[in-house]
C-alpha positions in Angstrom: -44.9 0.2 -12.2 -45.6 0.1 -15.8 -43.5 -1.3 -18.1 -41.9 1.8 -19.5 -40.8 2.9 -16.4 -38.9 -0.1 -16.3 -37.9 0.0 -19.0 -36.7 2.9 -18.7 -35.4 2.3 -15.1 -33.0 -0.9 -16.6 -31.4 2.1 -19.1 -30.6 4.1 -16.8 -29.3 1.9 -14.6 -27.0 -0.1 -17.8 -26.8 3.8 -18.4 -24.6 4.1 -14.5 -23.1 0.9 -14.8 -21.9 1.2 -18.6 -20.1 5.1 -16.9 -18.4 3.1 -13.8 -17.2 0.8 -15.9 -15.8 3.3 -17.2 -14.5 5.3 -14.2 -12.8 1.8 -13.3 -10.9 1.5 -16.2 -9.3 4.7 -16.1 -8.6 3.6 -12.8 -6.5 1.0 -13.6 -4.6 2.8 -16.5 -3.2 5.0 -13.9 -2.7 2.6 -11.8 -1.0 0.4 -13.4 1.7 3.5 -15.0 2.0 4.2 -11.8 3.5 0.5 -10.6 5.2 0.9 -14.7 6.4 4.4 -12.9 7.5 2.7 -9.5 9.0 0.1 -11.5 11.5 2.2 -12.7 12.8 4.5 -10.1 13.4 1.5 -8.4 15.5 0.1 -11.0 16.7 2.8 -11.8 18.0 4.1 -7.9 19.7 0.6 -7.9 21.6 1.1 -11.1 22.8 4.6 -9.8 24.1 2.2 -5.7 25.9 0.1 -7.9 27.6 3.4 -10.6 28.4 4.8 -7.4 30.5 2.1 -5.2 31.6 1.6 -9.1 32.8 5.2 -9.3 34.3 4.7 -5.8 36.2 2.1 -5.9 37.2 3.3 -9.9 38.3 6.3 -8.5 40.6 4.8 -5.3 42.1 2.8 -7.9 43.0 5.2 -10.0 44.4 8.0 -6.8 46.3 4.8 -5.7 47.9 4.0 -8.8 48.7 7.8 -8.7 50.7 7.9 -5.8 48.2 8.9 -3.9 48.1 9.4 0.2 46.0 6.6 1.0 44.2 8.6 4.5 43.2 11.5 1.6 41.9 8.9 -0.7 40.1 7.7 1.6 38.6 10.5 2.9 37.9 11.3 -0.5 35.7 8.1 -0.9 34.2 8.9 3.1 33.0 12.4 2.2 31.1 11.1 -1.0 30.0 8.2 1.0 28.7 11.0 3.3 27.2 13.1 0.6 25.2 9.7 -1.3 23.6 9.1 2.2 22.3 12.0 2.9 20.2 11.8 -0.6 19.4 7.9 -0.1 18.2 9.4 3.3 16.5 12.0 1.6 14.2 9.5 -0.2 13.9 7.1 2.4 11.9 10.4 3.6 10.5 10.6 0.5 8.8 6.8 0.7 7.6 7.9 4.2 6.4 10.5 4.0 4.4 9.0 1.0 0.2 8.4 2.1 0.2 5.8 -0.2 -3.2 5.0 -2.4 -6.4 6.5 -1.6 -8.7 3.9 -0.2 -11.1 1.9 -2.8 -14.5 4.3 -2.6 -17.5 2.4 -1.1 -19.7 0.8 -4.2 -23.2 2.1 -4.3 -26.1 1.5 -2.6 -28.6 -0.9 -4.3 
């Protein structure tokens, strides 16, 4: 191979490496965005569960203070809890159905 051919090949390989590095940067950025979204979702779900428990306790206390029938109060609380459980089951099913991230592509042959 001539010096010019070697230099041309090295330049081509350099461009290919720069393209690969650029793509990896984009993929890492996308991964970081997905991780941040997942963390935000997890926080929102935890917050919602806490708010739901507080809401139910508050409603039960207000109804009891108003002289409502304790059995009726419990029936309403049980109904709300059942509806929340359905939502939790749907969310769990969505997570279970998620296949997760695709495997990393094999590195190019040298």
